[in-house]
N, C-alpha and C positions, 0 to 999 in steps of 0.2 A: 616470451615470458620466463625467464629463468627464476628458480625460487631460490637461487643462490646467493640474493642479496636483495635489500629493499627495492620496492617497487619505486622507480620516481614520482613527482608529480606530472610531468608530463605522460607517461604511460599510465598513471590512474585517469586522468584526463582525457586520453586518448580511449580508453575501455569505457569511461563513464557517458561520454559524450553520445554514442548512438541510443542509450536508454533514457538519458535525459530529453533527447528530442523526440521520441515515441512517444514518451510519457506526456510531454507538452501537445503533441499533436492529439493525443487521447483526449485532453482536457478540453482543445480546442473542438474536436467531433462530438463529445457529449454537450458543452454548451450548445454547439449549433443544434443539436439534433432536439435539448431541452427549448429551443427558440421553435423549432419548428412543431413539437408538440404543444406549443401554447397557442397556435392556431386552431389546435383541436378544441380549446374552451377552457376556461377554470378548473373545470372537473378532471378533466383528461389531465392537467398539468398536476393537480392536487394528488391525484392517483400516482401517476410518475414519482412524486417527491416522495410517496409514502412506500414504494418500492425502490429507491434509490438507495438507502442505508444498509439493504441486504443485498444489494447486488455490490456495492462497493466493499462491504464485510466478505462476500464471495470473491472478489479480485485480489484484496489483500491478502486471504488465506492460501489462496490457488498459487498466487505472483508471488507474493514478499515473503509469504511464511512457510507453508509446506513446499513451495518452489526455493526456498532459501536453504532447505534442508536437503533437496537435491543438487544442488549447486554447490554445496559444501560438501556432499559424499563423492558426487564425481571429482572436483578439483583436489580433495584431499588422495584419491585413489589416483590420480595421474601423477601429481607430485611425489609420491610415494615411488613412481616407477609400475603400479600395479593395473596395467591397461585392460587385461581380460576382468579385473574387477569393476572397473568403469565402464566397461561394456556391459557386463551383465546386470550393473546398476540400471539402467534403462529399462529394462523388463520389469526390474522392482516397481522403478517411480511409474511407470504407464499404469501397473495393475495397482498402486495408491492412486492416481488420479482416477480411476475409473472407480473404486471403491467410494472416494471422498466425493466424486459428482453423484452418486447415487443417494449418498447420505444427504447431500445439499439440497438434491431433489425432494426427498421423503421429509425433510425437514421444513422446507420453504414452503411445499403446497399443504404440506398439515398443518403447518402453525401461522403460516402468512395471514387469513384472512383475520382469525384472533389480534395478531399482532397489530396490523393494520386500525382496527378497531381500538385498540389498547392504547395505540399513540395518538386519537385523537381523529381519524379519518373514520368518514361516516357517508352515507347515503350512497351517491352517484360516486363519488372517489373511490369508495372501496371497490365497487362495482371495478371500475377501470384497473385500479390497483390489481385485482385479482385476476383480470383478463389478461392483462400484462406478465403477470409474475407467473401465471400457470404454464406460458408459452417460454419465457427466459429460464426461469428454473427448470421445466421439464428437460430442458436441453444443457442441464449445469455440466455433464459430463465434456461436454464441447470445449467448454470454459476452463474445465482444470486439466483435460487432456493439453489443450494449447500452452497454459503456461506452464505446465511440467514439462513438456517438451523443450519449451525457451529455455527454462531453468538448466537442463540437460546440456544445451549448447552453452550457455553462457558460465556453468561450470567448468565446460572443456575452454575457455577463453575466447569463445566466437560469439562476440558480443554483437557485433553486425547483424549477422544472419536474423536471429529472432528480432532485432529490431526493425530492419526491413520489413520482413514479413508481417510486422503488426503495425508499422506504418502504412501499408498498404491496406491491410483490413480496415484500419480505422479512416482512410481515406475513402474505400468504398462502402460503408457502413452510413455515412450522416446521409450522404443523395440517395443508397437506397432505401433508407429509413422515409426520407422526405417521400419518395416516390410511391411505395408503398402505405403509407399512413393516408398522403393527401392525393396524390395523383389517381391511385388506385380505390381510394376511398376505405382503406380496410382500419383505419382509425389507430389506435395505440396499438394493437396486436400487431400491425405492421411494423413497427419498431421494434417490437420483442425479436420478429421474424429476422428482421435485416440483421440486429444483433447476433444472431445464430448464424445466418448465414456468413457474415464475416467471420467468426470463430471456427465456423467447419472449414472453410477456406484455407485459415491460418493454420487449424489441425494438421490438415491433409500435407498441406506444403512443407511443414516443419517435421511431419512425419518422413515424408519420404527423403528429405534432407539427411535425415539421421541414418535413414535405410541405407543412404548410398554413400556414407561414412564422411558427411560433412562436419560431424564434430570430431573429426581425426581418429576415429576410429568405428568400425561397425558394430552395431548391438549385438549380442549374443542370445538370439530369440529362444533356442534351442538349451540352453544352460540352466540346470537344473536351480528352482527359487532355495534361496537361504536366508533363512531367520535373520542373519547378521546384517545385510545388507538392509533388510525392512530395518531394525535397529538402528542401524547408522542413519539412515533417513528421517526417522521417525524421531531420533533422539534431538534433534535440530528441529524438525518440520512441526512436531506436536506441540513443544513447547512455544516455538512462534506463533501457532494457530491460537494458541491460549492468549498469547500477547494481542494478537489483533484483536481479538472478541472483548479482551478487556479496554482497547484503546478507543473500540467503539461504544463500550459501556460509559467510559469516562465522558464522551462526549453527548449522550443522551443524558444522564445525570445530570452535566452541567447545564444543558438545554432546559431542563426542568427547574433547575435553581436558579438560572437567569431569569426564567419567565415570571418568578415571583415580582418582578422590577416593573412588569409593564409589558404592552405589544412594542412600544419602540426599543426596550432594553433585549426584547427576543429575535426581532428583527435586526439589531448591531452585533448580535452574536451571531445570527446566522451568516452575516456578510463576514465577519471576522474569521469565523471556522474556516470560511473558504479562502482567505487571505493567509493564513496559517498553511491551508492544504496545498498552496501553492509551493512551500518550501519541499513538499514529499518529492516532487520530480528531481530536486537537486540532491536531495538524501538518498531518495530511492536507487537514482543513477548512479552516483558516486559510489555508494551501499554494494549495489551487485555486482560492481566491479572489485571493491575491497573481497567479497566472500570470495571469488576466484581465484584473487593474490594472494589473500592472507593463506585460503585453504591448500593451494599448493605447497606455500611455504612449512606450512603443519605438517603437511606430507610427508616432505621431505626433512621433516626435524627441525627445520632453522627456526624456531620460537622467536628469537631476538629479531630477524628480518620482518616475520610475521608480525610482529608488535611495533616494529618501524614503520612497516607498510601500512598499518590499521592508523596510528597518528597520524602521517602524512595526508592520508584522505579525510581523516576525522577534522582535521583542522582547517583544511579546503574547504569543507564543506560548512562547519562553523564560518569560518570568513565570507561566505559567500550569502549564507543565510542570515548572520549577524547584521552585515552591512544593508540587507534590504530589511530587517527589522528596525533597526536604529535610524534609519531613511523615516520608515513608517511612522517611528514614536516622534522623532524630530518634525516632520512635516504632516500632521495628522489632518488638519482640516481640507487640503487637496483632496486627498483619496476618501474623505467623508464625504465629499460634495459629489464626488464621481460616482460612488456606488449609492450615495441616498438622497432624496430632495425632502425628504421632511425633518423640518430641523430638531426634533428631539431624537429621531433615528441617528442623525448625524452627531449630536453632542455624546450619545451612546457609545458611538463607533469611534470617536476621537479617546473617548477614556478607555475602552480597549486597547487602540494602538498604544497609548502611551505607558500603559502597564503591562500589555502583553510583548508589543514587539520587539525589546529588549529581550526576551528569554527566545527570539529565535534563534539565536547564536548556539547557547547551548544545545536548545532540540537539534540544530541540524547538525553537532556535533553527535549526538546521542543516537542519532538516525542512522548516520554513520556507520558508527561504530558497533553500532546493532547487528547493520549485516557484517561486520569485520568478524565481529562474536561469532555468527555464522558459520563462518569460514574455518575458525577456529574449533567449533564445537563445543563453547564454552557459554551456555545460555543461562546459568542460573541467576548471574547479576543482572543481565538484562530485564531478566523474567521478574527481579526485585525491584528493579527500575519502573517498570511498568504499574505493578501495585503502589509503589510509593507517589506515580504521578496521580493516580485514582486518589490516592488517599489526601495529598497535598490540595489536588482542585477540588474534589467533593468535600473530602472532611473539612479540608479549611475553609472553604467558602460555606458549608453548614456553620463552623463555629463562628467565624466572621458574622454570620448573619444573624444567628443566634444571640450572641452576649457582645455585639458592638453595635455603632451607629455605621459603619462602614458602608452600608447600602451597595450600590452596584458596583462601586469601585473596590470591594472587599472580593465581589464574585470574580472579577477580572484580574485583583491581584492574585487571589488562588490558582488560578489558571495559569499566569505566571509562572508562580514557584513550583506547580506540577511541573511544567516544562522544563525548567531549569533542574528541578532533582533529577528528572529522569534522564537529563545530558549528563547530569554530574556524576551520578552513579555508575551508570555505564563506561564513562571515561574512567571513573577510579578501578575498573576491574581489568583494563588493559593494561598490566603489570607484570612482571616477572612470576610474582607469587601464584598469580591465578594463571595466567598465559604461559603452560611451560609443560 
């Protein structure tokens, strides 16, 4: 992976493929686990659904957000030829993982029950949610440590190693969850224990790989801690963590806005958001490759090659996501019938796909370039893009609902505008005046 020239599409694809694969494996495993939880009854499934947004936020912040800060810092150090600094960053990254894991546990366990009730949970569902969350978030350090160690390897250009480890972890997690929940009768807590067992094995494996020099260098565990190295990680990771929180807030607020249009609308939006989330493996997979590729070129001082690499990866993501979105917009009824049996839900989902599908391309572009911005250490514009998405989607949706007769189509149009604005604003930042 030479930083002396822009990365080719073949190189970007080769590095992206393992992460794309493991992200799809994760989606399949979690879908299978949800089906198993459904056998415990509606209240247990509802309890799991109450916890899921917090669980996804922890994954996003530890893997793509703070993990991006770690990968960026490691890649830039390697690109600049500062191998001792790259080795020292591992200790700093691990300490950040431990601190953030403890903070996550405290916030989730302290505020979780009230949050579950605030979003509409009640009765036995809240009891199931608390039982599941108390175990999962009690072991949040394991999740943070796994994802941060994986980010170290990705920053060093070792994409296959964390992908293989996490693929094995997810392959273990789903059947173990079924065994503990249904076979041993532990119920929903069994799924939480299986989740933590999978991450404990993954953390131990990646830790052993790194200690043996699997990142291309051995960590300097005895090196003194340096505030500058913490700042180098947090300058990207803290902003990215705030962006992940804003993204989840956007979905929550749009859910409340769409709910005004009835049960069919909210059901359709729930399906639509999950179709939108299917773009994340593509954008994330290509994006984490860009974090390393761009970071190395920035570390070497070759900003022109960094920009060219970012654009190649961004356009690749835009092309794939855009093709999926345009196909969904052109042929919405087969998808609607596949995911919903109720005629009203089908009609609402068709409206979602026709309005939001065309924005998948710009959204895919923005996702990939967001990770490229992490590699470059240029996070102001992506943060502005997150705020713009929130403003267009929620603010625009509210204005259309208050002052027009646009109805549900207006809400979906606002979502589409938010996704498009996100991509366009981030893309506008990848230029010489900003990336220099």
